[in-house]
Residue frames as a rotation matrix with the C-alpha (Angstrom) as fourth column:
MET 1
0.816 0.555 0.160 -13.65
0.569 -0.820 -0.060 -27.85
0.099 0.140 -0.985 55.49
LYS 2
-0.118 -0.981 -0.153 -10.59
0.972 -0.146 0.184 -25.79
-0.203 -0.127 0.971 54.60
ASP 3
-0.602 -0.152 0.784 -11.65
0.528 -0.812 0.248 -22.60
0.599 0.563 0.569 52.81
VAL 4
-0.788 0.270 -0.553 -12.87
0.410 -0.438 -0.800 -19.83
-0.458 -0.857 0.235 55.13
TRP 5
-0.741 0.526 -0.418 -15.08
-0.659 -0.692 0.296 -18.43
-0.134 0.495 0.858 52.36
GLU 6
-0.472 0.598 -0.648 -17.01
-0.073 0.706 0.704 -21.73
0.878 0.380 -0.290 52.24
ILE 7
-0.663 0.177 -0.727 -17.60
0.731 0.361 -0.579 -21.68
0.160 -0.916 -0.369 56.00
LEU 8
-0.472 0.499 -0.727 -19.13
0.170 -0.757 -0.630 -18.18
-0.865 -0.421 0.273 56.23
ARG 9
-0.316 0.428 0.847 -21.90
0.943 0.241 0.230 -17.89
-0.106 0.871 -0.480 53.68
ARG 10
-0.250 0.267 0.931 -23.52
0.309 -0.889 0.338 -14.53
0.918 0.372 0.140 54.47
PRO 11
-1.000 0.009 -0.006 -24.36
0.002 -0.374 -0.927 -12.24
-0.010 -0.927 0.374 57.36
ILE 12
-0.237 0.969 -0.071 -27.92
0.887 0.246 0.391 -12.39
0.397 0.030 -0.918 58.63
ILE 13
-0.984 -0.085 0.159 -29.30
0.043 -0.967 -0.250 -8.87
0.175 -0.239 0.955 58.85
THR 14
-0.045 0.988 -0.145 -32.56
0.601 0.143 0.787 -8.89
0.798 -0.051 -0.600 60.81
GLU 15
0.418 0.269 0.868 -33.98
-0.437 -0.778 0.452 -6.83
0.797 -0.568 -0.208 63.65
LYS 16
0.998 -0.047 0.033 -32.99
-0.003 0.527 0.850 -9.51
-0.057 -0.848 0.526 66.15
GLY 17
0.421 -0.900 0.116 -29.49
0.886 0.381 -0.264 -9.75
0.193 0.214 0.958 64.68
LEU 18
-0.072 -0.421 0.904 -28.95
0.234 -0.889 -0.395 -5.98
0.970 0.183 0.162 64.79
ASP 19
0.724 0.373 0.580 -30.25
-0.475 -0.341 0.811 -5.87
0.501 -0.863 -0.070 68.38
GLN 20
0.870 -0.477 -0.124 -27.73
0.468 0.723 0.508 -8.61
-0.152 -0.500 0.853 69.35
LYS 21
0.140 -0.852 0.504 -25.00
0.797 -0.205 -0.569 -6.65
0.588 0.481 0.650 67.59
ASP 22
0.098 -0.045 0.994 -25.72
-0.185 -0.982 -0.026 -3.44
0.978 -0.181 -0.105 69.51
LYS 23
0.668 0.327 0.668 -26.38
-0.665 -0.141 0.734 -4.89
0.334 -0.934 0.123 72.98
ARG 24
0.855 -0.240 0.460 -24.23
-0.131 0.758 0.639 -8.03
-0.502 -0.606 0.616 73.21
ARG 25
0.030 -0.877 -0.480 -21.39
-0.880 -0.251 0.403 -7.43
-0.474 0.410 -0.779 70.68
THR 26
-0.298 -0.008 0.954 -22.63
0.137 0.989 0.051 -10.49
-0.945 0.146 -0.294 68.77
VAL 27
-0.371 0.109 -0.922 -22.75
-0.881 -0.356 0.312 -10.90
-0.294 0.928 0.228 64.99
CYS 28
0.226 0.589 0.776 -24.97
-0.205 0.808 -0.553 -13.41
-0.952 -0.034 0.303 63.20
PHE 29
-0.488 -0.440 -0.754 -23.92
-0.840 0.003 0.542 -15.42
-0.236 0.898 -0.372 60.13
GLN 30
0.850 0.523 0.063 -25.35
-0.465 0.802 -0.376 -18.18
-0.247 0.290 0.925 57.96
VAL 31
-0.187 -0.978 0.096 -22.64
-0.882 0.210 0.423 -20.85
-0.433 -0.006 -0.901 57.86
HIS 32
-0.380 -0.044 -0.924 -21.99
-0.634 0.740 0.226 -24.17
0.674 0.671 -0.309 56.16
PRO 33
0.617 0.774 0.143 -24.16
-0.625 0.371 0.687 -26.89
0.479 -0.513 0.712 57.77
HIS 34
0.763 -0.366 -0.533 -21.14
0.462 0.885 0.053 -29.09
0.453 -0.287 0.844 58.58
ALA 35
-0.056 -0.809 0.585 -18.91
-0.086 -0.580 -0.810 -26.31
0.995 -0.096 -0.037 59.98
THR 36
0.129 0.006 -0.992 -17.80
0.913 0.391 0.121 -26.67
0.388 -0.921 0.045 63.59
LYS 37
0.942 0.232 -0.243 -17.60
0.324 -0.817 0.476 -23.89
-0.088 -0.528 -0.845 66.17
THR 38
0.192 -0.957 -0.216 -13.80
0.353 -0.138 0.926 -23.93
-0.916 -0.254 0.311 65.98
GLU 39
-0.422 -0.312 0.851 -13.83
0.894 0.011 0.447 -23.57
-0.149 0.950 0.274 62.18
ILE 40
0.531 0.692 0.488 -16.35
0.719 -0.674 0.173 -20.71
0.449 0.259 -0.855 62.39
LYS 41
0.818 -0.275 -0.504 -14.23
0.255 -0.613 0.748 -18.93
-0.515 -0.741 -0.432 65.00
GLN 42
-0.206 -0.970 0.126 -11.06
0.513 0.003 0.858 -19.25
-0.833 0.241 0.497 62.89
ALA 43
-0.195 0.202 0.960 -12.87
0.966 -0.133 0.224 -18.08
0.173 0.970 -0.169 59.74
VAL 44
0.832 0.540 0.127 -14.25
0.498 -0.829 0.254 -14.91
0.243 -0.148 -0.959 61.39
GLN 45
0.579 -0.687 -0.439 -10.86
0.191 -0.409 0.892 -14.11
-0.793 -0.600 -0.106 62.93
LYS 46
-0.374 -0.777 0.507 -9.09
0.680 0.142 0.719 -14.55
-0.630 0.614 0.475 59.60
ILE 47
-0.058 0.426 0.903 -11.57
0.936 -0.291 0.198 -12.66
0.347 0.857 -0.382 57.40
PHE 48
0.718 0.532 0.449 -12.41
0.365 -0.837 0.409 -9.73
0.593 -0.130 -0.795 59.69
LYS 49
-0.293 -0.951 0.102 -9.15
0.320 -0.198 -0.926 -9.51
0.901 -0.238 0.362 61.72
VAL 50
0.130 0.378 0.917 -10.92
-0.817 -0.482 0.315 -9.53
0.561 -0.790 0.247 65.10
LYS 51
-0.917 -0.391 -0.077 -10.72
-0.258 0.730 -0.633 -11.75
0.304 -0.560 -0.770 68.19
VAL 52
0.011 0.964 -0.267 -13.71
-0.369 0.252 0.895 -13.96
0.930 0.089 0.358 68.91
ASP 53
-0.453 -0.072 0.888 -14.87
-0.891 0.029 -0.452 -14.68
0.007 -0.997 -0.077 72.46
SER 54
-0.560 0.327 0.761 -17.45
-0.074 0.895 -0.439 -17.42
-0.825 -0.302 -0.477 71.79
VAL 55
-0.751 0.369 -0.548 -19.58
-0.586 0.011 0.810 -19.05
0.305 0.930 0.208 69.10
GLN 56
-0.419 0.709 0.567 -23.12
-0.199 0.537 -0.819 -20.41
-0.886 -0.456 -0.084 69.46
THR 57
-0.929 0.071 -0.364 -24.78
-0.350 0.155 0.924 -22.35
0.122 0.985 -0.119 66.64
ALA 58
-0.163 0.924 0.346 -28.32
-0.395 0.260 -0.881 -23.35
-0.904 -0.281 0.322 65.72
ASN 59
-0.974 -0.105 0.202 -29.46
0.117 0.530 0.840 -25.85
-0.195 0.842 -0.504 63.06
PHE 60
-0.205 0.932 -0.299 -32.63
-0.654 -0.358 -0.667 -25.26
-0.728 0.058 0.683 61.05
ASP 61
-0.434 0.173 0.884 -34.55
0.521 0.849 0.090 -27.84
-0.735 0.500 -0.459 59.02
GLY 62
-0.996 0.063 -0.070 -35.65
-0.093 -0.519 0.849 -26.88
0.017 0.852 0.523 55.52
LYS 63
-0.339 0.941 0.002 -39.30
-0.422 -0.151 -0.894 -25.98
-0.841 -0.304 0.448 55.12
GLU 64
-0.374 0.339 0.863 -41.66
0.754 0.653 0.070 -27.72
-0.540 0.677 -0.500 52.74
ARG 65
-0.504 0.186 -0.843 -42.50
-0.430 -0.901 0.058 -25.58
-0.749 0.392 0.534 49.70
ARG 66
-0.013 0.586 0.810 -45.12
0.647 0.623 -0.440 -26.09
-0.763 0.518 -0.388 47.00
ARG 67
-0.742 -0.049 -0.668 -45.35
-0.473 -0.667 0.575 -24.91
-0.474 0.743 0.472 43.42
GLY 68
-0.118 0.797 -0.592 -48.84
-0.886 0.185 0.426 -25.86
0.449 0.575 0.684 42.36
ARG 69
0.870 0.492 -0.039 -49.16
-0.435 0.801 0.410 -29.60
0.233 -0.340 0.911 42.85
PHE 70
0.344 -0.834 -0.431 -45.41
0.327 0.537 -0.778 -30.20
0.880 0.127 0.457 43.15
THR 71
0.982 -0.045 0.184 -43.80
-0.188 -0.342 0.921 -30.24
0.022 -0.939 -0.344 46.58
GLY 72
0.260 -0.949 -0.180 -40.20
0.409 0.277 -0.870 -29.98
0.875 0.153 0.460 47.66
TYR 73
0.740 -0.093 -0.666 -38.04
0.650 -0.153 0.744 -28.89
-0.171 -0.984 -0.053 50.57
ARG 74
0.753 -0.589 0.292 -35.75
-0.473 -0.794 -0.382 -25.95
0.457 0.150 -0.877 51.09
PRO 75
0.068 -0.800 -0.596 -32.25
0.213 0.595 -0.775 -26.97
0.975 -0.074 0.211 52.14
ASP 76
0.736 0.025 -0.676 -31.28
0.675 0.038 0.737 -27.33
0.044 -0.999 0.011 55.82
TRP 77
0.246 -0.676 0.695 -29.09
0.128 -0.688 -0.714 -24.50
0.961 0.265 -0.083 57.10
LYS 78
0.196 -0.335 -0.922 -27.07
0.969 0.210 0.129 -23.41
0.150 -0.919 0.365 60.11
LYS 79
0.681 0.051 0.731 -26.85
0.005 -0.998 0.064 -20.08
0.733 -0.040 -0.679 61.95
ALA 80
-0.029 -0.750 -0.661 -23.91
0.921 0.237 -0.310 -18.96
0.389 -0.618 0.684 64.07
TYR 81
0.944 0.207 0.258 -23.88
0.067 -0.884 0.463 -16.22
0.324 -0.419 -0.848 66.72
VAL 82
0.102 -0.988 -0.113 -20.30
0.798 0.149 -0.584 -14.95
0.594 -0.031 0.804 67.04
LYS 83
0.957 0.184 -0.223 -19.49
0.287 -0.686 0.669 -12.89
-0.030 -0.704 -0.709 70.15
LEU 84
0.330 -0.867 0.374 -16.46
0.214 -0.317 -0.924 -10.59
0.919 0.385 0.081 69.88
LYS 85
-0.093 -0.470 -0.878 -14.04
0.979 0.117 -0.167 -9.99
0.181 -0.875 0.449 72.74
ALA 86
0.780 0.358 -0.513 -14.26
0.513 -0.835 0.198 -6.74
-0.358 -0.418 -0.835 74.68
GLY 87
0.156 -0.724 -0.672 -12.29
-0.126 -0.690 0.713 -3.93
-0.980 -0.026 -0.199 73.09
GLU 88
-0.619 -0.332 0.712 -12.52
0.601 0.382 0.702 -5.36
-0.505 0.862 -0.037 69.55
LYS 89
-0.747 0.345 -0.568 -13.85
-0.552 -0.798 0.241 -3.20
-0.370 0.493 0.787 66.73
MET 90
0.026 0.862 0.506 -17.39
-0.070 0.506 -0.860 -4.23
-0.997 -0.013 0.074 65.73
ILE 91
-0.759 -0.219 0.613 -17.81
0.524 0.352 0.776 -5.75
-0.386 0.910 -0.152 62.28
GLU 92
-0.199 0.682 -0.704 -19.72
-0.354 -0.720 -0.597 -3.30
-0.914 0.130 0.385 60.06
PHE 93
-0.877 -0.044 0.478 -21.54
0.389 0.518 0.762 -5.04
-0.281 0.854 -0.437 57.22
ALA 94
-0.096 0.885 0.455 -24.79
0.842 -0.171 0.512 -3.07
0.531 0.432 -0.729 57.34
GLU 95
-0.976 -0.098 0.196 -25.71
0.002 -0.899 -0.438 0.46
0.219 -0.427 0.878 58.19
HIS 96
-0.161 0.962 -0.222 -28.93
0.877 0.242 0.414 0.86
0.452 -0.128 -0.883 60.15
THR 97
-0.627 -0.003 0.779 -30.73
-0.112 -0.989 -0.094 3.92
0.771 -0.146 0.620 61.39
């Protein structure tokens, strides 16, 4: 896993994610399923030019989906909670009111 743009897939913008962002200085991302905490930390630091305090990850299994009589599974995915160090500028990827 070399490219930082492959590691970070997209920010997760939900009520829980925005609450974490405001109260705990933590940003939530969907990341590559095989990315390690160290790789995620380096990718966020390189892309956003901030210092990361810690990274917590969670793996999610793909859900079963049906289209009529045909069944299949959504892909497995991984979520990362990235906590920024004190004094760092918060990453702004969504405006909320």
